[in-house]
C-alpha positions in Angstrom: 41.6 -84.4 106.3 45.0 -83.0 107.2 46.2 -79.4 107.6 49.9 -79.4 108.4 50.1 -81.5 111.6 46.4 -81.1 112.4 44.0 -83.9 111.6 40.4 -83.0 111.1 37.5 -85.6 111.2 33.8 -84.9 110.7 31.2 -87.4 112.0 27.6 -86.9 110.8 24.2 -88.4 111.4 22.8 -89.8 108.2 20.3 -87.1 107.6 23.1 -84.4 107.8 25.7 -86.1 105.6 25.2 -83.8 102.7 26.7 -81.0 104.8 29.6 -83.2 106.0 32.0 -82.2 103.2 31.1 -78.5 103.5 31.8 -78.6 107.2 35.1 -80.3 106.6 36.2 -77.9 103.9 35.1 -74.9 106.0 37.0 -76.2 109.0 40.2 -76.5 106.9 39.8 -72.9 105.6 39.1 -71.5 109.0 42.0 -73.4 110.7 44.4 -72.1 108.1 43.2 -68.5 108.7 43.3 -68.9 112.5 46.8 -70.3 112.5 47.9 -67.3 110.4 46.1 -64.8 112.7 46.5 -66.5 116.1 49.4 -69.0 115.8 49.6 -72.7 115.5 46.7 -74.9 116.7 47.2 -76.2 120.3 45.5 -79.5 119.3 46.8 -81.9 116.7 43.5 -83.7 116.3 40.1 -82.1 115.8 36.8 -84.0 115.7 33.6 -82.4 114.6 30.4 -84.2 115.6 27.5 -83.0 113.5 24.1 -83.6 115.1 21.1 -81.8 116.6 21.6 -80.3 120.0 19.2 -79.5 122.7 18.4 -75.7 123.1 20.0 -75.0 119.6 23.5 -74.5 120.9 26.8 -75.7 119.6 29.5 -76.5 122.1 33.2 -77.1 122.3 35.0 -79.5 124.6 38.6 -80.5 124.9 39.8 -84.0 125.9 37.5 -86.0 123.7 37.8 -89.8 124.0 41.0 -90.8 125.7 43.6 -88.3 124.6 43.9 -84.8 126.0 45.6 -83.9 122.7 42.3 -84.3 120.9 39.5 -81.7 120.9 36.1 -81.8 119.4 32.8 -80.0 119.2 29.2 -80.6 118.4 27.7 -78.5 115.7 23.9 -77.9 115.7 22.3 -77.7 112.3 18.9 -76.3 113.1 19.2 -74.4 109.8 21.4 -76.8 107.8 20.7 -75.2 104.4 22.0 -71.8 105.6 25.6 -72.0 104.4 26.8 -68.9 106.2 25.1 -70.0 109.4 26.9 -73.3 109.4 30.2 -71.7 108.5 29.8 -69.2 111.3 29.1 -72.0 113.8 32.2 -73.9 112.7 34.3 -70.7 112.9 33.0 -69.8 116.4 33.7 -73.3 117.8 37.1 -73.5 116.3 38.1 -70.2 117.9 37.6 -71.8 121.3 40.6 -74.1 120.6 42.8 -71.1 121.0 41.1 -68.9 123.6 39.7 -71.7 125.7 42.9 -73.7 125.8 45.4 -70.9 125.9 43.6 -68.7 128.4 41.2 -70.7 130.5 42.7 -74.1 130.8 46.2 -73.0 131.4 45.2 -70.6 134.1 42.4 -72.0 136.3 40.3 -74.4 134.3 37.4 -74.4 136.8 37.0 -70.6 136.5 36.7 -68.3 133.6 34.7 -65.5 132.1 32.3 -67.3 129.8 31.2 -64.1 128.1 34.8 -63.0 127.7 35.7 -66.3 125.9 32.5 -66.3 123.9 32.9 -62.7 122.8 36.4 -63.5 121.4 35.0 -66.6 119.7 32.2 -64.7 118.1 34.6 -61.9 117.0 36.8 -64.5 115.3 33.8 -66.0 113.5 33.0 -62.6 112.2 36.5 -62.2 110.9 36.3 -65.7 109.3 33.1 -64.8 107.4 34.6 -61.5 106.5 37.6 -63.3 105.0 35.8 -65.9 102.9 32.4 -64.4 102.0 31.5 -61.3 99.9 30.9 -58.0 101.9 27.1 -58.2 101.7 27.1 -61.6 103.4 29.5 -60.4 106.1 27.3 -57.3 106.6 24.2 -59.5 107.1 26.0 -61.5 109.9 27.3 -58.3 111.4 23.9 -56.7 111.4 22.5 -59.9 112.9 24.9 -59.4 115.8 24.0 -55.8 116.2 20.3 -56.6 116.0 20.6 -59.4 118.5 22.4 -57.2 120.9 20.0 -54.3 120.4 16.7 -56.1 120.4 17.2 -59.8 120.9 14.1 -60.5 118.9 11.6 -63.2 119.9 12.4 -65.8 117.3 16.1 -66.0 118.2 15.4 -65.6 121.9 13.1 -68.7 121.7 16.0 -70.7 120.2 18.8 -69.8 122.5 17.5 -68.2 125.7 15.3 -69.8 128.3 16.0 -67.6 131.3 16.7 -64.0 132.0 20.3 -64.9 132.8 20.6 -66.7 129.4 19.3 -63.6 127.6 21.7 -61.3 129.3 24.5 -63.8 128.7 23.9 -63.9 124.9 23.4 -60.2 124.7 26.8 -59.9 126.3 28.4 -62.3 123.8 27.2 -60.2 120.9 28.2 -57.0 122.7 31.7 -58.2 123.5 32.3 -59.4 119.9 31.1 -56.1 118.5 33.4 -54.2 120.9 36.4 -56.4 119.8 35.5 -55.8 116.2 35.3 -52.1 116.7 38.6 -52.1 118.5 40.3 -54.1 115.7 39.0 -51.5 113.1 40.3 -48.6 115.1 43.7 -50.2 115.9 44.0 -51.9 112.5 43.4 -55.6 112.1 47.1 -56.4 111.5 48.2 -54.7 114.7 45.3 -56.1 116.8 46.1 -59.7 115.8 49.8 -59.1 116.4 48.9 -58.2 120.0 46.6 -61.2 120.3 49.3 -63.6 119.0 51.7 -62.0 121.5 49.3 -62.6 124.4 48.5 -66.2 123.3 52.1 -67.1 122.9 53.0 -65.9 126.4 52.1 -67.2 129.9 48.4 -67.4 130.3 47.6 -65.9 133.7 43.9 -64.9 133.1 41.5 -65.8 135.9 38.3 -64.1 137.0 40.2 -62.6 139.9 42.7 -60.9 137.5 40.7 -60.5 134.4 42.4 -57.1 134.2 45.6 -58.8 133.1 44.4 -59.1 129.5 42.9 -55.6 129.6 46.2 -54.2 130.9 48.1 -56.2 128.3 46.1 -54.5 125.6 46.6 -51.1 127.2 50.4 -51.7 127.4 50.7 -52.9 123.8 48.4 -50.5 122.0 48.5 -46.7 121.7 47.0 -44.6 124.6 44.2 -43.3 122.3 42.6 -46.8 122.3 42.4 -47.0 126.1 38.8 -45.8 126.3 37.4 -48.6 124.0 39.6 -51.2 125.7 38.2 -50.3 129.0 34.7 -50.4 127.5 35.3 -54.0 126.4 36.1 -55.1 129.9 34.2 -52.6 132.1 30.9 -52.1 130.4 30.2 -55.7 129.3 28.8 -58.2 131.8 31.1 -61.1 132.5 29.8 -64.5 133.6 31.6 -67.0 135.8 30.7 -70.4 137.1 32.7 -73.1 138.9 31.9 -76.6 140.0 32.7 -77.6 143.6 32.4 -80.7 145.7 32.0 -83.0 142.7 32.3 -86.8 142.9 30.2 -89.3 141.1 30.2 -92.8 139.7 29.4 -93.4 136.1 27.6 -96.7 135.3 27.6 -97.9 131.8 24.1 -99.4 131.8 23.1 -100.9 128.5 19.6 -101.5 129.7 18.8 -97.9 130.7 21.2 -96.1 128.5 21.4 -93.2 130.9 22.4 -92.2 134.4 21.4 -89.1 136.3 24.1 -87.4 138.4 23.7 -84.7 141.0 26.4 -82.1 141.5 26.7 -78.7 143.1 27.7 -75.7 141.1 28.4 -72.1 142.2 27.6 -69.5 139.6 27.6 -65.8 139.3 27.1 -63.1 136.8 27.8 -59.4 136.7 30.9 -57.3 136.2 33.6 -59.5 137.6 36.0 -56.6 138.1 33.8 -55.2 140.8 31.7 -58.2 142.0 34.0 -61.1 142.6 31.8 -63.2 144.9 29.4 -65.8 143.5 25.8 -64.9 143.8 23.9 -68.1 143.5 24.2 -71.8 144.3 22.5 -74.5 142.3 22.0 -78.2 142.7 21.4 -79.6 139.2 21.1 -83.0 137.5 23.3 -84.0 134.7 22.2 -86.7 132.3 24.1 -89.0 130.1 22.6 -90.3 126.9 23.8 -92.5 124.1 23.6 -91.8 120.4 24.0 -93.8 117.2 27.7 -92.9 117.0 28.3 -94.6 120.4 29.0 -91.3 122.1 27.7 -90.2 125.5 26.8 -86.6 126.0 27.2 -84.9 129.3 24.5 -82.2 129.4 25.1 -79.7 132.2 22.2 -77.4 132.2 23.8 -74.5 134.0 21.7 -71.3 134.3 24.6 -69.5 132.7 25.1 -71.8 129.8 25.5 -75.5 129.1 28.8 -77.3 128.9 28.8 -80.6 127.0 31.4 -83.4 126.8 31.2 -86.5 124.7 33.0 -89.8 125.4 33.8 -92.8 123.3 31.9 -95.7 125.0 34.5 -98.2 124.0 37.0 -96.4 126.2 34.7 -95.3 129.0 35.9 -96.4 132.5 33.6 -97.9 135.0 33.8 -94.9 137.3 35.1 -91.3 137.1 36.4 -89.1 139.9 36.4 -85.4 139.3 38.7 -82.8 140.8 36.7 -79.6 141.3 39.8 -77.5 140.7 39.8 -78.6 137.1 37.3 -78.0 134.3 38.0 -80.2 131.3 37.3 -84.0 131.4 40.3 -86.1 130.5 39.7 -89.9 130.6 42.4 -92.3 131.5 41.1 -95.9 130.7 44.1 -97.5 132.4 43.4 -96.0 135.8 39.7 -95.5 135.3 40.1 -91.9 136.4 39.5 -88.5 135.0 40.0 -84.8 135.8 37.3 -82.3 135.0 
């Protein structure tokens, strides 16, 4: 499917193919809305891989297969018959194309406030549902966010949180999205998105060390009476950060085993990044590569503060990959058998 210069492809497991057209149609609607609200898509090619995902999370990752101009995400359909749930997931992941690319990747790809980015993505998914569904449907999703932040009930917690840090992180996502939504209502949606477009079209300088840049940008571009809620968005919410360091590994394409386990070291921290810049915890974790029926490999990185997943086309996979710890996104070059992460 084509929207202007953006090509959208949806891959589905057989048992989920009945949702394939709905996901594709939803993606086209959402992309059109986001391009109107946020500016043109930074990626000319979008691939959606529809499949079950461990821990019930959907994930976005740039640099799919061999071209950095492509981007993709996995969408988890634990509740495939819940149309709004599926639409919300698609909208959330598509929002990362703007905020992940424009803010994190262009500043310091190895660093970034996950809750900050996730809060924006969840806010955008709220706006997408508000744009395309009747008010009662939007209200249910909004109240789910409020309820999740206020109570984080057991059923949902069992799906998406396995540690205290995970629980706090997801509470923060909901809280941040609700604060952005409240700010947009007070400022006016047209004005709020005008300011977002202005920020996204300019130099992206956001890093955990100067997270205040975006806050100060909002303060400078909105009326003084909104300063209190702007500061609440940044000062009262927890912001999570993790970075990978000292990473180097060899990837072996073993048809017999179908997997390889890799050890790497990660530094992670959580807390208010404006007042607590130093990492708090160091972890040594495995990361496992599996194959699926679509001939993709999934990199599962089970970080305490959230998982990051990347898929690669096995037909283009190099024999080995070297990773620069100063970069975050994986970009395969089959000619040189190298990549940056």
